C-alpha positions, -999 to 999 in steps of 0.1 A, spaced: -91 79 22 -105 46 35 -80 19 42 -89 -18 40 -62 -41 54 -61 -78 48 -37 -104 60 -29 -136 41 -12 -165 60 -3 -139 86 -18 -127 119 -26 -90 117 -14 -76 150 -25 -41 161 11 -29 157 12 -40 120 -22 -24 113 -10 9 130 22 8 110 3 3 77 -20 32 85 9 54 95 26 47 61 -5 48 38 -23 79 51 4 104 40 -2 92 4 -33 114 3 -11 145 -3 -2 131 -38 -39 128 -48 -45 165 -56 -76 185 -53 -96 168 -80 -99 135 -60 -123 135 -31 -107 118 -2 -139 100 8 -141 84 -27 -106 68 -25 -101 34 -11 -67 20 -4 -67 -18 -2 -36 -32 15 -28 -69 16 1 -83 35 11 -119 40 36 -147 39 43 -162 5 50 -196 21 46 -214 53 77 -236 52 104 -211 44 118 -190 73 146 -171 55 146 -150 23 118 -130 8 88 -145 26 67 -114 32 46 -97 5 28 -64 6 4 -52 -20 -13 -18 -22 -41 -9 -45 -54 27 -45 -88 30 -63 -93 65 -74 -122 79 -94 -106 74 -128 -74 55 -121 -59 27 -100 -24 28 -85 -10 -6 -77 23 -15 -60 37 -48 -48 68 -57 -29 84 -88 -15 110 -87 13 124 -107 42 108 -82 67 72 -73 68 78 -36 75 104 -34 47 79 -49 23 53 -23 34 78 5 31 89 -5 -4 52 -9 -16 43 25 -2 73 41 -20 63 25 -53 27 37 -48 39 72 -41 59 73 -73 28 62 -93 6 88 -76 32 116 -83 33 105 -119 -5 105 -120 -7 140 -105 19 154 -129 0 140 -159 -32 156 -147 -15 190 -143 -1 189 -178 
């Protein structure tokens, strides 16, 4: 799986990039044998929703996983960047599990 990371209104530090990769790479196990890992692109965008707010849900994470015949999309907003990433990864995992189960039926 190829991972493309984009930051919007946020500086992408090496620690954040490493955290994203650590959380997104395990999603490959939900893809199944029919999907070639080299054909799958995971586009991850994280950023701040606003510049002037300092409290509340100001961090947004979006994950789009482009498969050969389907797309899994998950989005999350939280007050912590890592929490937003975790929630988006969990949503994407649920979609991939559902996709895998429908292909097996």
